C-alpha positions in Angstrom: -22.5 -16.1 -25.4 -22.1 -17.9 -28.9 -18.3 -16.9 -28.4 -18.4 -18.3 -24.8 -20.1 -21.6 -26.0 -17.6 -21.8 -29.1 -14.7 -21.7 -27.0 -15.7 -24.1 -24.4 -16.8 -26.5 -27.2 -13.3 -26.4 -28.6 -11.8 -26.8 -25.2 -13.7 -29.9 -24.5 -13.3 -31.2 -28.1 -9.3 -30.8 -28.3 -9.3 -32.6 -24.8 -11.8 -35.1 -24.2 -12.4 -36.9 -20.4 -15.4 -39.1 -19.3 -18.0 -36.9 -17.5 -18.1 -38.9 -14.5 -14.5 -38.6 -13.6 -13.3 -37.3 -10.1 -13.9 -33.7 -9.5 -11.2 -31.6 -10.0 -10.2 -29.7 -6.6 -8.2 -26.3 -5.9 -6.5 -25.1 -3.0 -4.6 -21.9 -2.4 -4.4 -18.6 -3.0 -7.0 -16.5 -1.2 -7.6 -13.9 -3.8 -8.4 -16.5 -6.6 -10.4 -18.8 -4.3 -12.7 -15.7 -3.2 -12.7 -13.7 -6.8 -12.1 -16.0 -9.3 -12.7 -19.8 -8.9 -16.0 -19.5 -7.5 -17.5 -17.9 -10.8 -15.0 -19.5 -13.4 -15.7 -22.6 -12.2 -19.4 -22.6 -12.2 -19.3 -21.7 -15.8 -17.1 -24.4 -16.7 -19.0 -27.0 -14.9 -22.3 -25.1 -16.3 -20.7 -25.9 -20.2 -18.9 -29.3 -19.5 -20.0 -31.2 -16.6 -16.8 -30.8 -14.9 -17.1 -31.3 -11.2 -14.9 -28.9 -8.9 -14.4 -28.4 -5.2 -12.6 -25.2 -4.1 -10.8 -24.8 -0.6 -8.7 -21.8 0.1 -5.9 -22.1 2.5 -3.1 -19.3 1.1 -0.3 -19.9 -1.5 1.8 -22.4 0.9 -0.6 -24.6 2.0 -2.0 -25.0 -1.8 1.0 -26.0 -3.0 1.9 -28.3 -0.1 -1.8 -30.0 -0.9 -1.0 -30.3 -4.6 2.5 -31.8 -3.7 0.5 -34.0 -1.7 -2.0 -35.2 -4.5 -4.8 -33.6 -2.6 -5.5 -31.6 -5.3 -5.1 -31.0 -9.0 -4.5 -27.2 -9.0 -2.8 -24.9 -6.2 -3.4 -20.9 -6.7 -0.1 -18.7 -6.0 -0.1 -14.8 -5.3 3.7 -15.1 -5.7 5.9 -16.8 -8.3 7.1 -20.2 -7.9 10.7 -20.4 -6.0 13.4 -22.9 -7.9 12.8 -25.6 -5.3 9.1 -25.7 -5.9 10.1 -26.3 -9.6 12.6 -28.9 -9.3 9.6 -30.4 -6.9 7.9 -30.4 -10.2 5.4 -28.0 -10.0 4.1 -25.9 -12.8 3.4 -22.4 -13.0 0.8 -20.2 -15.7 0.0 -17.0 -15.1 -3.2 -16.0 -15.6 -3.2 -12.2 -14.3 -2.0 -9.7 -12.1 -3.2 -8.6 -8.6 -2.8 -4.9 -7.7 -1.8 -4.5 -3.6 -3.0 -1.2 -2.2 -1.6 0.4 1.2 -4.7 0.7 3.3 -4.5 3.3 6.4 -7.8 4.6 8.8 -9.8 6.7 7.2 -9.2 9.7 9.9 -5.4 9.3 9.1 -4.5 12.8 7.5 -0.9 11.3 5.3 -2.4 11.6 1.9 0.5 9.7 0.5 3.1 7.6 0.9 6.5 6.9 -1.5 8.1 3.4 -1.8 11.0 4.4 0.4 8.6 5.6 3.0 6.5 2.5 2.9 9.8 0.2 3.1 11.2 2.2 6.5 7.5 1.9 7.8 7.3 -1.7 7.5 11.3 -2.5 8.8 10.2 -0.2 11.4 12.8 2.4 10.8 9.8 4.9 10.8 7.5 4.2 13.8 5.8 7.1 14.1 3.3 9.1 11.8 4.9 12.4 12.4 7.9 11.9 10.4 5.8 10.8 7.5 3.5 13.9 7.3 0.7 12.5 10.1 0.1 13.3 14.0 2.3 12.4 16.5 1.4 8.8 16.8 3.1 5.5 17.0 2.5 3.3 13.7 1.2 -0.3 14.2 1.9 -2.2 10.9 -1.1 -5.3 10.6 1.0 -8.2 8.6 -1.0 -10.8 6.7 -0.3 -14.3 7.4 2.9 -16.4 6.8 2.3 -18.4 3.7 -0.1 -16.3 2.1 1.6 -14.7 -1.6 0.0 -11.5 0.1 2.8 -11.8 2.8 5.5 -12.7 0.3 5.2 -10.2 -2.3 4.3 -7.5 0.2 7.7 -8.2 1.7 9.5 -9.0 -1.5 7.6 -5.8 -3.2 8.3 -3.3 -0.1 11.5 -4.7 1.5 13.1 -6.4 -1.0 15.5 -8.0 1.2 17.2 -5.5 2.8 15.4 -6.0 5.9 13.2 -8.0 7.8 9.1 -7.0 8.7 9.2 -5.3 11.7 9.0 -7.5 15.0 6.5 -4.5 16.3 3.8 -6.0 13.5 1.0 -7.9 14.5 -0.5 -10.5 11.9 -4.1 -10.6 10.7 -5.9 -14.1 11.4 -6.5 -14.2 7.3 -5.3 -12.5 4.7 -8.7 -10.6 4.1 -9.3 -9.5 7.9 -6.3 -6.9 7.2 -8.3 -4.2 6.6 -10.5 -4.6 9.2 -7.7 -4.7 11.6 -7.3 -1.3 10.1 -10.4 -0.2 10.7 -10.3 -1.2 14.4 -6.7 0.6 15.1 -6.5 4.4 13.8 -2.6 4.2 14.1 -2.7 1.3 11.6 -1.6 0.3 8.1 -1.4 -2.7 6.0 -1.2 -3.8 2.2 -3.8 -6.0 0.9 -5.1 -7.0 -2.4 -7.8 -4.2 -3.7 -9.8 -7.1 -4.3 -10.4 -7.4 -0.5 -10.5 -3.8 0.6 -14.5 -4.3 1.9 -14.2 -2.8 5.4 -15.9 0.6 6.5 -13.0 3.0 8.2 -10.4 2.3 6.2 -8.6 4.5 2.9 -6.3 3.7 0.2 -3.1 5.7 -0.1 -1.3 6.5 -3.2 2.4 5.0 -3.8 4.4 7.6 -5.0 1.4 9.4 -5.6 -0.2 6.6 -7.7 -3.2 4.8 -7.1 -3.2 1.2 -9.0 -6.0 2.3 -11.8 -4.3 5.6 -12.5 -1.0 3.8 -13.9 -0.7 0.4 -13.2 1.8 -1.0 -16.3 4.9 0.6 -17.8 7.9 2.3 -16.6 7.3 4.2 -13.7 3.8 2.5 -12.9 2.5 1.6 -9.6 5.1 -0.7 -7.6 3.1 -3.0 -5.8 1.8 -5.5 -8.5 1.8 -9.4 -7.8 1.1 -12.1 -10.6 -1.7 -14.3 -10.3 -1.0 -18.0 -10.9 -2.5 -21.2 -11.0 0.1 -24.3 -10.5 -0.3 -27.7 -11.4 2.0 -31.0 -11.5 4.5 -31.0 -14.7 2.1 -34.1 -16.0 -1.4 -32.7 -15.2 -4.4 -34.9 -16.2 -6.5 -34.1 -19.7 -9.2 -32.5 -17.2 -6.9 -30.3 -15.3 -4.8 -29.3 -18.7 -8.3 -28.2 -20.3 -9.2 -26.0 -17.1 -5.8 -24.0 -16.9 -6.6 -23.3 -21.4 -10.0 -22.6 -20.3 -8.4 -19.9 -17.4 -6.4 -18.3 -20.3 -9.3 -17.8 -22.6 -10.9 -14.9 -23.5 -14.5 -16.2 -21.3 -12.2 -16.6 -18.1 -10.3 -13.4 -18.5 -13.1 -11.1 -18.5 -14.3 -12.9 -15.5 -10.8 -12.1 -14.0 -11.4 -8.7 -14.8 -13.8 -7.7 -12.6 -12.0 -7.7 -9.9 -8.2 -8.3 -11.4 -6.1 -7.5 -14.4 -6.0 -10.0 -17.3 -3.1 -10.9 -19.3 -2.8 -8.4 -21.8 -1.2 -6.0 -19.3 2.2 -6.7 -19.3 4.7 -5.0 -16.9 7.9 -3.6 -17.9 
C-alpha cells in the first residue's frame, strides 16, 4: 500500500492539474470497460480526486468518440490503423488479452488446429465430423463488427486469406457470444477468456495449447490480442497522467487479474 501511494503521489507531483477539473471520460473496448477501467479508475479517483466517466461501445465507436471530442481516452482491442494514426490518435499498449475458442460442453471435439479453426470460420469446413466431431452442422457465432474482438479474431484466424463465413450469426454484444454457444450444441466462437462466464460451454486448446500454458514465445498460443489506451496526440495533463498510471506497477497488478501485463512480450 505504501508503494502504491508513493507511485500515485509521484504521478500527481510530476503532472499537476486542478482538482475541480472536468471528469475524464472513457469509451471503447468492452474488455477494458468490464475488467480493468472500473477498478483502475476507482483506485485513481481515491488517490488523486480525479473523477471518471466510463462507457462501453466497442473499439470503433470508442475511437470515433475520441475523435469527436466526446471522451479523452478510448480503449482498443487492436492496434490502430494508419488512417487512425494520421487522424491524430496515439496508442499506448498496456497489456495483452488471450482469446479462447469456445464450444458447447457436450461437443466431443477436444482440440482444433489453427488451420482447422481457419477452415471453420471461413466456411470451408461446415460439419463437426470433418474435425473429429459428430455429424452435425457447425454454427459460427461472431462478435459484433467494430469490436476489437471481431477484428483480431479475423486477423489472427483468417489472416486476410478469406472472409468470415456468410452463415455466421452475430452475438448482440461481445460478451454475449459464449451465451449463444451455450444455447446451441453445434456452435463455436472466439472470445476473450476474461468474458467466459456462461454455463454449458468449454474452452478448446488450439494446436494443443490453452492460453495459460504457453502464451508467449516462439510457437506459443496463437490467439493473443493487444490491450490499448488511445488518446489524441496532444492530451491534457490529467489524461497523460492516467496513461502513465496505467503503465505503473499498481495498475499492472490490477490488469493481471484478468489479462496479461506488459512484462510479457510477444515474439
